[in-house]
N, C-alpha and C positions, 0 to 999 in steps of 0.2 A: 928250458927247465920251467915247468909250471910250479907255482907255489902250492904247497900242501896246506890244506885247511885242517887245523887240529880240531879235535872233538870239543875242546874248551871254547874255541871260537864259535863252533856251530851251536853249542848249548847256550852261549851268551845271546845269540840272535834269536834262538828259539824260546828263550826264557820270557820274552815279552810277547804276549798274544797280539795277533794282527789287529784285532778289534780295538785293543787299547791304543795301539799306534795310530790307527785311523781316528780314534776319538780325540786324541791329543792334537792331531793334524786339523781336525774340524774345529776344535777350540781355538787354535792359532789363527785359522782362516777367519773365524767369526770375530776374534779380537781385532785382527787387522782391518776387517771390513767396517766394524763399528768405529774403529779409530779414524779411518778415512772419512766416514760419514759425520761423525760427531765433533771432531776437532776442527779448529779454525786456523791454527798455526800451520803454515806450509811445511815446516820441518817436521812437526809431529805427524802430519799427514804422510810425509815421505817415509818416516819410520814405521808407521802403521802398515803402509804398503809392503815394506820389507818383511814385517811379521807375517803378513798373509802369504807372501811368496815362500817364506820358510815353512809355513804350514803345508803348502802345496808340495814342496820338495820332500817333506817328511812323509806325506801320503804316498808319493812315488816310491820312496825307499821302502816303506812298509809293504807296499804291494809287490815290489821286486823281491823282497825277502820272503814273502809268502809263496810266490810261485817259483822262486829259485832262478830267476833270470837277471840279466844285467841291464834290461831295458830301462828300469827305473833309475839306475845310476846315470845312464846317458841323458835322460830327461833332467835329472838334477844338475848335471854339468851345464846343460843349456839354461836352466833357471838361474844358476849362479852367474853365468856370463851375462845374461839379460839383466839380472839385478845389479851387477857391477856397472853396466852401461847406463842403466836407469838412474843410479845414484850419481854418477858423474854428470850426466846431462841435467838431472833434476837439481843438484846443488848449484850448478852453473846458472841455471835459470833463476833459482831462488836468490842467489847473490845479485844478479842483475835486477830482479824485482825490488830487492831491498835497497839497492843503490838509487833506483829511480823514485821509489815511494816512501822509503824509511819505515816501512811496516811489512809484517809478514801475515797479517790477518786476512784470511780468504774472503771474509765478508766485505772488507773495504776494497778489495781488488776485484770486484765483480764486474767492473766496466773496463772495456778495452779502449785505450786511447792511442791515437796515431802519433 
């Protein structure tokens, strides 16, 4: 049995123009990019990277809704899995860095020591 899509659900997705969805996605990607480039705290940099990934996921969803395919949803699932793995590994690395150096400032951590 395939689920039936009601006209209310179709009108809800059609109510937001694709250009607006892509504009919000571009804003999220820009905020994330500037957050990674301008912030010095590693946790804030990780959060900004997540914002940029959410912007990319929103762009895929908007494009998939525009063309009526499920390709964008498949990409969003991949982005969500990649983001979850990135957070797990990133937080583990940040905890190790904090234990060794007692700081999370990226400017102080610019040299690699063996």
